[in-house]
Structure formats: C-alpha cells, structure tokens
C-alpha positions as CSV (number, residue, x, y, z in Angstrom):
1,X,-12.1,-158.2,-21.7
2,X,-15.0,-155.9,-20.8
3,X,-14.7,-152.1,-21.2
4,X,-17.4,-149.7,-20.0
5,X,-17.3,-146.4,-21.8
6,X,-20.5,-144.7,-21.0
7,X,-21.8,-144.5,-17.3
8,X,-25.1,-143.4,-18.5
9,X,-26.0,-146.5,-20.5
10,X,-27.8,-149.5,-18.8
11,X,-25.0,-151.8,-17.5
12,X,-24.9,-155.3,-16.3
13,X,-23.8,-156.1,-12.8
14,X,-19.9,-155.4,-12.6
15,X,-17.4,-158.2,-12.7
16,X,-15.8,-159.1,-9.4
17,X,-12.5,-160.5,-8.1
18,X,-12.0,-163.8,-6.5
19,X,-12.8,-163.2,-2.8
20,X,-9.8,-161.9,-0.8
21,X,-9.6,-161.4,2.9
22,X,-7.1,-158.6,3.2
23,X,-6.3,-155.6,1.2
24,X,-3.6,-152.9,1.1
25,X,-4.0,-149.4,-0.5
26,X,-1.3,-147.2,-1.8
27,X,-2.2,-143.6,-2.6
28,X,-0.5,-141.4,-5.2
29,X,-0.7,-137.6,-5.6
30,X,-2.7,-134.8,-4.0
31,X,-4.8,-134.5,-0.8
32,X,-7.9,-135.3,-2.7
33,X,-6.4,-138.6,-3.9
34,X,-5.6,-139.5,-0.3
35,X,-9.0,-138.8,0.8
36,X,-10.3,-141.0,-2.0
37,X,-8.1,-143.7,-0.8
38,X,-9.3,-143.3,2.7
39,X,-12.9,-143.7,1.5
40,X,-11.9,-146.8,-0.5
41,X,-10.5,-148.4,2.7
42,X,-13.5,-147.5,4.7
43,X,-15.7,-149.1,2.0
44,X,-13.7,-152.3,1.9
45,X,-13.8,-152.5,5.6
46,X,-17.5,-152.1,5.7
47,X,-17.8,-155.1,3.3
48,X,-15.9,-157.3,5.8
49,X,-12.3,-157.0,4.4
50,X,-9.3,-156.3,6.6
51,X,-6.6,-153.8,6.0
52,X,-3.1,-155.4,5.8
53,X,-0.1,-153.5,7.3
54,X,2.0,-154.2,4.1
55,X,1.5,-155.3,0.5
56,X,3.2,-158.6,1.4
57,X,0.2,-159.5,3.7
58,X,-2.5,-158.6,1.2
59,X,-4.4,-160.7,-1.3
60,X,-5.6,-157.5,-3.1
61,X,-3.4,-154.5,-3.8
62,X,-5.2,-151.2,-4.6
63,X,-3.2,-148.6,-6.4
64,X,-4.9,-145.2,-6.3
65,X,-3.2,-143.2,-8.9
66,X,-2.3,-139.6,-10.0
67,X,-1.7,-138.5,-13.6
68,X,-1.0,-134.8,-13.1
69,X,2.5,-135.2,-14.7
70,X,4.4,-137.8,-16.9
71,X,6.6,-138.4,-13.8
72,X,3.6,-139.5,-11.9
73,X,2.5,-141.9,-14.6
74,X,6.0,-143.3,-14.6
75,X,5.9,-143.9,-10.9
76,X,2.6,-145.8,-11.2
77,X,3.9,-148.2,-13.9
78,X,7.0,-148.8,-12.0
79,X,5.0,-149.6,-8.8
80,X,2.7,-151.8,-10.7
81,X,5.5,-153.9,-12.1
82,X,7.3,-154.0,-8.7
83,X,4.2,-155.2,-7.0
84,X,3.6,-158.0,-9.4
85,X,7.2,-159.1,-9.2
86,X,7.3,-159.0,-5.4
87,X,3.8,-160.2,-4.9
88,X,2.8,-162.4,-7.8
89,X,-0.1,-164.1,-6.2
90,X,-1.9,-160.8,-5.2
91,X,-4.5,-159.3,-7.3
92,X,-3.7,-155.7,-8.4
93,X,-6.5,-153.2,-8.7
94,X,-5.7,-149.8,-10.3
95,X,-8.0,-146.7,-9.8
96,X,-7.7,-143.0,-9.6
97,X,-7.0,-140.4,-12.2
98,X,-4.4,-142.4,-14.3
99,X,-7.1,-145.2,-14.4
100,X,-9.7,-142.7,-15.8
101,X,-7.3,-141.2,-18.3
102,X,-5.7,-144.3,-19.8
103,X,-7.5,-147.4,-18.6
104,X,-6.3,-149.6,-21.5
105,X,-2.7,-148.6,-21.0
106,X,-2.7,-149.9,-17.5
107,X,-4.9,-152.9,-18.2
108,X,-2.1,-154.0,-20.6
109,X,0.6,-154.3,-17.8
110,X,1.2,-157.8,-16.7
111,X,-0.2,-158.5,-13.4
112,X,-3.2,-156.0,-13.5
113,X,-6.5,-157.6,-12.6
114,X,-8.9,-154.7,-12.6
115,X,-8.7,-151.1,-13.8
116,X,-11.5,-148.9,-12.2
117,X,-11.8,-145.3,-13.3
118,X,-12.8,-142.4,-11.1
119,X,-16.2,-142.7,-12.7
120,X,-16.8,-146.2,-11.0
121,X,-14.6,-145.7,-7.8
122,X,-17.5,-145.8,-5.5
123,X,-18.3,-149.3,-6.7
124,X,-14.9,-150.8,-5.7
125,X,-16.1,-152.5,-2.5
126,X,-18.7,-154.3,-4.6
127,X,-16.3,-155.3,-7.3
128,X,-14.3,-157.2,-4.8
129,X,-17.1,-158.8,-2.8
130,X,-17.9,-161.8,-4.9
131,X,-16.0,-164.4,-7.0
132,X,-14.9,-164.1,-10.6
133,X,-11.5,-164.6,-12.0
134,X,-10.2,-162.5,-14.9
135,X,-7.4,-160.4,-16.0
136,X,-7.4,-156.8,-17.4
137,X,-11.1,-156.0,-16.7
138,X,-11.8,-152.3,-17.2
139,X,-14.6,-150.4,-15.4
140,X,-14.7,-146.8,-16.6
141,X,-17.4,-144.4,-17.8
142,X,-18.2,-140.7,-18.4
143,X,-16.8,-138.8,-15.5
144,X,-19.0,-135.8,-16.4
145,X,-22.1,-137.9,-15.7
146,X,-21.0,-138.4,-12.1
147,X,-22.7,-136.6,-9.2
148,X,-21.8,-138.7,-6.3
149,X,-19.1,-137.5,-3.8
150,X,-16.4,-139.9,-2.6
151,X,-14.5,-138.8,0.6
152,X,-13.4,-139.9,4.0
153,X,-11.1,-138.3,6.4
154,X,-7.3,-139.0,6.0
155,X,-6.3,-139.4,9.6
156,X,-2.6,-140.3,9.2
157,X,-1.4,-137.8,6.6
158,X,2.4,-137.9,6.3
159,X,2.4,-140.1,9.4
160,X,1.7,-137.0,11.6
161,X,-1.5,-138.4,13.1
162,X,-2.5,-135.0,14.4
163,X,-3.7,-133.1,11.2
164,X,-6.4,-135.1,9.4
165,X,-7.4,-133.9,6.0
166,X,-11.0,-133.8,4.9
167,X,-11.9,-133.5,1.2
168,X,-15.0,-131.3,0.9
169,X,-14.9,-130.7,-2.9
170,X,-14.1,-132.6,-6.0
171,X,-13.8,-131.9,-9.7
172,X,-13.2,-128.6,-11.5
173,X,-15.0,-126.6,-14.1
174,X,-12.0,-124.6,-15.3
175,X,-10.4,-125.5,-18.5
176,X,-6.7,-124.6,-18.0
177,X,-4.9,-125.5,-21.2
178,X,-2.1,-127.5,-19.4
179,X,-4.5,-129.5,-17.0
180,X,-5.8,-132.9,-17.4
181,X,-7.7,-132.9,-14.1
182,X,-11.2,-131.9,-15.2
183,X,-11.3,-134.8,-17.6
184,X,-10.3,-137.3,-14.9
185,X,-12.2,-135.7,-12.0
186,X,-15.3,-134.3,-13.6
187,X,-17.3,-131.3,-12.9
188,X,-17.0,-129.4,-9.6
189,X,-19.2,-130.9,-6.8
190,X,-19.4,-130.2,-3.1
191,X,-19.8,-132.4,0.0
192,X,-23.2,-131.3,1.6
193,X,-22.7,-128.9,4.5
194,X,-24.5,-131.1,7.0
195,X,-22.1,-133.9,6.1
196,X,-19.0,-131.7,6.4
197,X,-20.3,-130.5,9.8
198,X,-20.8,-134.0,11.2
199,X,-17.4,-135.1,9.9
200,X,-15.8,-132.2,11.6
201,X,-17.5,-132.8,14.9
202,X,-16.1,-136.4,14.8
203,X,-12.6,-135.3,13.8
204,X,-12.6,-132.5,16.5
205,X,-13.2,-135.1,19.2
206,X,-9.7,-136.6,18.4
207,X,-7.7,-133.8,16.7
208,X,-6.8,-130.2,17.3
209,X,-6.3,-129.1,13.6
210,X,-8.2,-130.3,10.6
211,X,-7.3,-129.5,6.9
212,X,-10.0,-128.8,4.4
213,X,-9.1,-129.8,1.0
214,X,-10.5,-130.2,-2.5
215,X,-9.5,-130.2,-6.2
216,X,-11.0,-126.6,-6.5
217,X,-11.7,-125.9,-2.9
218,X,-12.8,-122.2,-3.4
219,X,-15.8,-123.5,-5.5
220,X,-17.3,-125.3,-2.6
221,X,-21.1,-124.6,-2.6
222,X,-21.4,-123.3,-6.1
223,X,-23.3,-126.4,-7.2
224,X,-25.9,-126.0,-4.5
225,X,-29.0,-123.8,-4.8
226,X,-28.7,-120.3,-3.6
227,X,-25.4,-118.4,-3.4
228,X,-23.3,-120.6,-0.9
229,X,-19.6,-119.9,-0.7
230,X,-16.8,-121.4,1.1
231,X,-16.8,-118.6,3.7
232,X,-20.4,-119.7,4.6
233,X,-19.4,-123.3,5.4
234,X,-16.3,-122.1,7.4
235,X,-18.6,-119.9,9.5
236,X,-20.9,-122.8,10.2
237,X,-18.0,-125.0,11.1
238,X,-16.7,-122.4,13.6
239,X,-20.3,-121.9,15.0
240,X,-21.5,-125.5,15.1
241,X,-18.4,-127.5,15.9
242,X,-15.7,-127.3,18.6
243,X,-12.7,-127.7,16.2
244,X,-9.9,-125.7,17.6
245,X,-8.1,-124.9,14.3
246,X,-9.1,-125.2,10.6
247,X,-6.6,-124.9,7.8
248,X,-7.6,-124.3,4.2
249,X,-5.3,-126.2,1.7
250,X,-5.3,-124.5,-1.7
251,X,-7.8,-121.9,-2.9
252,X,-7.8,-120.3,-6.4
253,X,-6.7,-116.6,-6.0
254,X,-10.0,-115.1,-7.1
255,X,-11.8,-117.2,-4.6
256,X,-9.9,-115.5,-1.7
257,X,-12.8,-113.0,-1.4
258,X,-12.5,-110.1,1.0
259,X,-15.2,-112.0,3.0
260,X,-13.2,-115.2,3.3
261,X,-9.9,-113.3,4.0
262,X,-11.6,-111.2,6.7
263,X,-12.9,-114.4,8.3
264,X,-9.6,-115.9,8.3
265,X,-8.0,-112.8,9.8
266,X,-10.5,-112.3,12.7
267,X,-10.8,-116.0,13.8
268,X,-8.0,-117.4,16.0
269,X,-9.4,-120.8,15.1
270,X,-8.3,-120.4,11.4
271,X,-4.7,-121.0,10.5
272,X,-3.1,-117.9,8.9
273,X,-2.1,-119.7,5.7
274,X,-2.9,-118.5,2.2
275,X,-2.1,-120.9,-0.6
276,X,-3.1,-119.5,-3.9
277,X,-1.9,-121.2,-7.2
278,X,-0.1,-118.7,-9.3
279,X,1.3,-120.8,-12.2
280,X,3.0,-117.8,-13.8
281,X,3.6,-114.2,-13.2
282,X,3.5,-113.3,-17.0
283,X,0.3,-111.8,-18.3
284,X,0.8,-113.5,-21.7
285,X,1.6,-116.9,-20.4
286,X,-1.5,-116.7,-18.1
287,X,-3.6,-116.0,-21.1
288,X,-2.3,-119.0,-22.9
289,X,-2.9,-121.1,-19.8
290,X,-6.5,-119.9,-19.9
291,X,-6.3,-118.8,-16.3
292,X,-9.0,-116.5,-15.1
293,X,-6.9,-113.7,-13.6
294,X,-4.0,-111.6,-14.5
295,X,-0.9,-110.7,-12.3
296,X,-2.5,-107.5,-11.1
297,X,-5.5,-109.5,-9.9
298,X,-3.4,-111.9,-8.1
299,X,-1.3,-109.3,-6.5
300,X,-4.3,-107.5,-5.3
301,X,-5.5,-110.6,-3.4
302,X,-2.1,-111.3,-1.8
303,X,-1.8,-107.7,-0.7
304,X,-5.3,-107.8,0.9
305,X,-4.3,-111.0,2.7
306,X,-1.1,-109.6,4.0
307,X,-2.8,-106.3,5.1
308,X,-5.3,-108.3,7.1
309,X,-2.7,-111.0,8.4
310,X,0.9,-109.6,8.4
311,X,2.5,-112.7,9.6
312,X,0.5,-115.1,7.3
313,X,2.1,-117.8,5.2
314,X,1.7,-117.1,1.5
315,X,2.4,-120.0,-0.9
316,X,1.8,-120.8,-4.5
317,X,2.2,-123.3,-7.2
318,X,4.3,-122.0,-10.1
319,X,5.1,-123.8,-13.4
320,X,8.1,-123.3,-15.6
321,X,8.6,-124.0,-19.1
322,X,5.0,-123.7,-20.3
323,X,4.7,-124.1,-24.1
324,X,6.1,-120.9,-25.8
325,X,7.4,-119.4,-22.6
326,X,10.1,-117.0,-23.8
327,X,13.0,-115.7,-21.9
328,X,11.3,-112.3,-21.5
329,X,8.1,-114.1,-20.2
330,X,10.1,-116.1,-17.7
331,X,11.9,-112.9,-16.4
332,X,8.4,-111.2,-16.1
333,X,7.2,-114.2,-13.9
334,X,10.4,-114.2,-11.9
335,X,10.3,-110.5,-11.3
336,X,6.5,-110.6,-10.2
337,X,7.3,-113.4,-7.8
338,X,10.2,-111.7,-6.4
339,X,7.9,-108.6,-5.7
340,X,5.5,-110.5,-3.7
341,X,5.8,-111.6,0.0
342,X,5.8,-115.4,-0.8
343,X,6.9,-117.5,2.1
344,X,7.3,-120.7,0.2
345,X,6.6,-121.9,-3.5
346,X,5.8,-125.2,-5.1
347,X,7.8,-125.0,-8.3
348,X,6.9,-127.5,-11.1
349,X,8.5,-128.1,-14.5
350,X,5.9,-128.3,-17.2
351,X,5.0,-131.7,-18.2
352,X,2.9,-132.4,-21.5
353,X,-0.3,-134.1,-20.8
354,X,-1.9,-135.9,-23.8
355,X,-5.4,-134.6,-24.5
356,X,-4.7,-131.0,-23.2
357,X,-4.5,-128.0,-25.6
358,X,-1.0,-127.0,-24.4
359,X,0.5,-130.4,-25.5
360,X,-0.1,-129.5,-29.1
361,X,2.0,-126.3,-29.0
362,X,5.7,-125.5,-29.4
363,X,7.6,-127.0,-26.4
364,X,10.3,-125.4,-24.4
365,X,13.5,-127.6,-24.3
366,X,13.6,-129.6,-21.2
367,X,17.1,-128.2,-20.1
368,X,15.7,-124.7,-20.3
369,X,12.6,-125.7,-18.3
370,X,14.8,-127.4,-15.5
371,X,17.1,-124.3,-15.3
372,X,14.1,-122.1,-14.9
373,X,12.8,-124.4,-12.0
374,X,16.1,-124.2,-10.4
375,X,16.1,-120.3,-10.6
376,X,12.7,-120.0,-8.9
377,X,13.4,-122.8,-6.3
378,X,16.5,-120.7,-5.3
379,X,14.2,-117.6,-5.1
380,X,11.7,-119.5,-3.0
381,X,14.5,-120.6,-0.6
382,X,15.7,-117.0,-0.1
383,X,12.1,-115.8,0.7
384,X,11.4,-118.7,3.0
385,X,14.6,-117.9,4.9
386,X,13.7,-114.2,5.3
387,X,10.3,-115.2,6.6
388,X,11.7,-117.6,9.1
389,X,14.3,-115.1,10.3
390,X,11.4,-112.7,11.0
391,X,9.9,-115.1,13.4
392,X,13.0,-115.4,15.7
393,X,12.4,-114.1,19.3
394,X,8.5,-114.1,18.7
395,X,5.8,-116.3,20.2
396,X,3.8,-118.3,17.6
397,X,1.1,-120.8,17.8
398,X,1.9,-124.3,16.8
399,X,0.2,-127.9,16.6
400,X,2.5,-130.5,18.1
401,X,3.4,-133.5,16.0
402,X,5.2,-136.7,16.7
403,X,8.9,-136.7,17.3
404,X,9.4,-133.5,19.0
405,X,8.2,-131.4,16.0
406,X,5.5,-129.0,15.5
407,X,3.8,-126.9,12.7
408,X,2.9,-123.3,13.1
409,X,-0.3,-121.8,12.1
410,X,1.7,-120.0,9.4
411,X,3.1,-123.2,8.1
412,X,6.6,-123.2,9.5
413,X,8.3,-126.4,10.9
414,X,9.4,-126.0,14.4
415,X,11.7,-128.2,16.4
416,X,10.5,-128.3,20.1
417,X,12.9,-127.7,23.0
418,X,11.5,-130.7,25.0
419,X,9.2,-133.6,24.2
420,X,5.4,-133.0,24.3
421,X,2.5,-135.2,23.4
422,X,1.4,-134.8,19.9
423,X,-1.9,-133.2,19.0
424,X,-1.7,-130.1,21.2
425,X,-2.0,-126.5,20.2
426,X,0.5,-124.3,22.1
427,X,2.3,-121.0,21.9
428,X,6.1,-121.6,21.7
429,X,8.9,-119.0,21.8
430,X,11.2,-119.1,18.8
431,X,15.0,-119.1,19.5
432,X,16.4,-119.7,16.0
433,X,16.7,-121.3,12.7
434,X,17.0,-124.9,11.6
435,X,17.9,-125.9,8.0
436,X,14.4,-125.9,7.0
437,X,12.5,-124.4,9.8
438,X,12.7,-122.9,13.3
439,X,13.6,-124.1,16.8
440,X,12.1,-123.3,20.1
441,X,14.0,-121.3,22.6
442,X,16.1,-123.9,24.5
443,X,16.2,-126.3,21.8
444,X,19.8,-127.0,20.2
445,X,20.0,-125.7,16.8
446,X,20.8,-128.2,14.1
447,X,24.1,-127.4,12.5
C-alpha cells in the first residue's frame, strides 16, 4: 500500500487503476462538492471515458464525499459497502473531504480500490488512465500546499436543469472551533475573474439563472493582488455577460458589505436572496466558536439588507447543542433569531468532528441538542409561513422549473397554474399557499 503524505515532496508517477470504459460519480454534501464532482466527470470524459447512467453500468464508481458531520461520514461508509455488495466487479474510488480527513479509514473498507484526497483530486483522470491493479491505494498530501482550483458548472442541480451552480471560490482561512472544512479544503482561493466571466457567458447561452457558490464565497478575490472583492466580480458579470439572473449562495455576514448589498438591491438581474450563516445568536457561544462577529454585527447586516430589499429572502445556518451551550445561551440564541426577519433557516444539530477544538470540550447531551433543534425548526416554519402569506395577491418574479414548478427570486417555491417550459423568468400572480410554498392564481391549492 502506498500513502502520500506531503504534496510538496518529489513523488513518483501516481499508481493507476486497470483501464475501465465507463464511470459513475455520486456526490455527497454541499454545492462546492457538487461542482468538484462535475469537474471530475469533465476530466474523465476528456480522457476518453464515458459516463454511465447508473452504477450497475460502470466499471469505476467514484464517491465524492462530505465529512461535515458524523452523519455524513456514516452515509459514505454505508454507500461504499452497498456499492461493493451490489457491484462487486466495479472498482471504487473515494475522493473528497472525508478522503482528505481519514484516508486510511476509508481504504480499510472492503472493496475500496483507491482513496484520493482533495489535495490530489485534479489527478483523478490520470490515475484511472493506465493499467495497474491494486487495493487500498491512498493518494493524499498537504491540502494547504494546493493552489489549483477545481471546478466545473453543475448543470443538473437537484434535477432542475434550469439553475446551474458555478463554484468560484474554494477553501477557508477561518478557524471556527467546530469546523473541519479548512483542514480538508485548504486555504481560500478564487477562480480567476476572466475564467468566471467565460463560464458565465457559456451558461447564459443555455440558462436564465446561475447560482454562484463557494466554501467561503464572500472571500472571492482576496487572494489576488489589489483589493478585489466579490462585488467587483458581480459587477463585471453584469456588465460583460448576458446572464439574466445571478444568485449568491451563502456569504458570511460581514462579507455582505454595503457595496454588495446596494448592488444586489439596485440590479434586477440579482436574486433578492441573502443567506448569511449565523450558527448562534448567543454572544458567548459565538466567542467559543471563534466566529468573527457578534449578534449586534449580524443584526446590523440583516437590517441593512432588509432596508434595501424589503421583500428579500433572509436565510441562515444555525447550530444547536454546541459544546457547553447552556439553557440560558440557547434561549438568547432563540430570542435573537425570533427578533430578526428570517424567511427560512437551516438548523443543524452539533456533531463532534475529530481534530477540531470544540470536540475536546464538554458536550451537550444528544437529547437536549435534538430538542433545541426541534424548537428552532418550529420557529423557522412559523417565520417561513408568515413570509409566504405576505406574498399572497402580489406579483413576483420566478424562474420556471420542471414539473409545473418555479422558484421565486426571493427563494420561494411556486406551483404554476398551467404548464410552462422550464428555464424562463416570468412574473406570476400569487393566489395562495401550498404546504411548503405558494401557488399561482388559478392553480388549485394543495390541501
């Protein structure tokens, strides 16, 4: 078994898998992971391999993993065992964040042919291009030594085929005490502006809306000379491409500058959608998390966004049960969340990640964590319902999806009154509510 541990050391040519004709890629986790998977598919195709429609048709199964929670790890391991059981003759290549964090753990699972960390992910097409038979090979190195940028547009996100996702930033320089991502993704690095512009031009020829994403999207451009910011890139995209609508995925709260928010508010080609990770509304918990803002700073950014865009979506990631979180701290967080105009929340139960500072501190019992998650999800549902009700009787802009559905600029699901082609941007009159969204006037409500 060969294990590479330092990407800066001179290395022999990488080992390769017996030649296979067809591959199948399964992605786990975030939009950035989906973009990595799309780039892997593009690289394998460029080497002459064909993409299989299902795992059963593939000689090579690529699992592009996530490791943000213990649950994510469990899902990967279960998938590996199922794939080996159902497709015993296929070679299994595991890559992504879990592969970078714990390569030996994955290599030890029966049926695994090759484990490739994020540090070597760009080499995957070469690894499978020649012939060598082995089991449990590991290709992993120092992720902080990587400066390359792997990305390709994800053009079938969630099967919608109308809202491609383009990763324009990777890595993170923050050191939040609960987060493993910097250690599996490396330092923050940005896609060059010219590359992004050309990619958006190509996507705009086919799609009405494009989603810009990254591990820490608001840090785009900080690794380039000068004082480039995300707002500078967005302006160039509006000026130099014909894209009809851009949507920003998740931006850290303090990166929602006045400049960026004003640009979002004044352009009808940017979705009115602000997603700013919060994690906790407790000042003391945020300090222990090593977050770079306090509740008052966060509230200021949300207030500015809503002042400029009164009908914008406001979403956040929130964590419950962080180590040492007391009943009083949770109540502070709940009250803070209730005070802000959130339209949806992604609520997560804290999960210990080996190698992070938070994992070594006193843990909140799991039943208490889960109860707090339930409380915040109920609060989120209440806020979402209030926001949806405020849209009834109004005209809102949507992008049409498959199956008579649409998504509004302010991130609401809409059931259309009559079938339309997907991939159109239109204004629709809202007639009422569905269980999780809205319906256009003339559409029968779902009871």
